[in-house]
C-alpha atoms as one frame of an Amber mdcrd trajectory, in Angstrom:
protein
  28.409 -49.329-142.466  26.656 -46.600-144.440  26.749 -46.382-147.838  27.059
 -43.674-149.525  25.638 -42.671-153.168  29.183 -43.115-154.594  29.159 -46.985
-153.343  25.679 -47.854-154.834  25.333 -48.560-158.518  22.478 -47.929-159.982
  20.455 -50.553-162.035  21.485 -49.056-165.710  25.369 -49.227-164.782  24.594
 -52.821-163.452  22.901 -54.167-166.825  25.522 -52.041-168.871  28.130 -54.094
-167.129  26.873 -57.257-167.690  25.664 -56.825-171.214  27.268 -59.407-173.388
  28.572 -57.855-176.470  29.801 -61.142-178.262  27.708 -61.425-182.083  24.889
 -63.786-182.343  25.605 -67.521-183.458  24.208 -68.094-186.584  21.200 -70.409
-186.853  22.293 -74.359-186.638  20.848 -77.325-187.960  19.043 -80.141-185.835
  22.603 -82.288-185.859  25.197 -79.098-184.860  22.155 -78.041-182.150  22.015
 -81.305-180.650  26.201 -81.612-180.403  26.413 -78.061-179.217  23.487 -79.028
-176.053  24.916 -82.354-175.616  28.103 -80.912-174.691  26.230 -78.098-172.002
  23.836 -80.557-170.235  25.712 -82.335-167.299  24.175 -85.093-165.159  24.566
 -84.272-161.743  27.003 -86.673-159.428  24.985 -87.424-156.327  27.121 -89.084
-153.523  26.658 -91.710-151.161  25.392 -89.861-148.329  22.991 -87.690-150.769
  22.057 -91.240-152.247  21.317 -92.161-148.932  19.136 -89.384-147.784  17.430
 -89.299-150.605  15.831 -93.570-150.121  15.522 -92.509-146.495  12.968 -90.002
-147.379  11.625 -91.739-149.833  10.547 -94.636-147.832   9.383 -92.573-144.921
   7.231 -90.851-147.282   5.948 -93.889-148.585   5.469 -95.453-145.244   3.409
 -92.399-144.201   1.334 -92.486-146.912   0.709 -96.388-146.730  -0.340 -95.895
-142.986  -2.611 -92.763-143.732  -4.375 -94.238-146.690  -4.924 -97.658-145.551
  -7.655 -96.791-143.224  -9.279 -94.881-146.166  -9.213 -97.571-148.454 -10.458
-100.339-146.225 -13.681 -97.827-145.396 -13.892 -97.483-149.474 -13.488-101.043
-150.188 -16.282-101.869-147.052 -18.619-100.026-148.513 -18.300-101.001-151.819
 -18.205-104.995-150.765 -21.465-103.705-148.634 -23.035-101.755-151.440 -22.569
-105.298-153.684 -23.478-107.393-150.898 -27.287-104.936-150.521 -27.872-105.240
-154.208 -27.159-108.892-154.549 -29.910-109.447-151.675 -32.286-106.758-153.128
 -31.690-108.877-156.696 -31.960-112.619-155.113 -35.173-111.448-153.127 -36.924
-109.641-156.344 -36.185-112.998-158.211 -37.700-114.924-155.942 -40.651-112.976
-156.095 -40.731-112.646-159.601 -40.509-116.649-159.798 -43.367-116.830-156.955
 -45.639-114.897-158.983 -44.894-116.530-162.589 -45.952-119.580-160.595 -49.198
-118.308-159.390 -50.442-117.080-162.362 -48.894-120.143-164.495 -51.039-122.666
-162.471 -55.095-122.360-163.307 -57.379-122.435-160.484 -59.164-125.475-160.466
 -63.101-124.575-160.416 -65.819-126.928-160.392 -68.688-126.414-162.474 -72.108
-127.167-161.337 -74.822-127.686-163.892 -77.997-125.920-162.942
């Protein structure tokens, strides 16, 4: 099917045909605005089939997310536990060495003095 120039409406004619010429509303106060927009909004009604599909999709996404994230979380927690264990061993060793040195420094060596 070929369209000729008489069959195609130009953009200006299209805009002019769809312009609304009604008068502008006067400014509304907050209460009138709330009444106006409360009538305009409609909550969509979902059928049982759509709700089932949404629930199934959400559960599949949740399961896949848990399955994919679980190994990563295990690695992160394992590295944190390993780091804390290493820090604890370092601290324990440092405390033991400090106690040993303190003990060595606090006990004076006994020397025997001989008279000349």
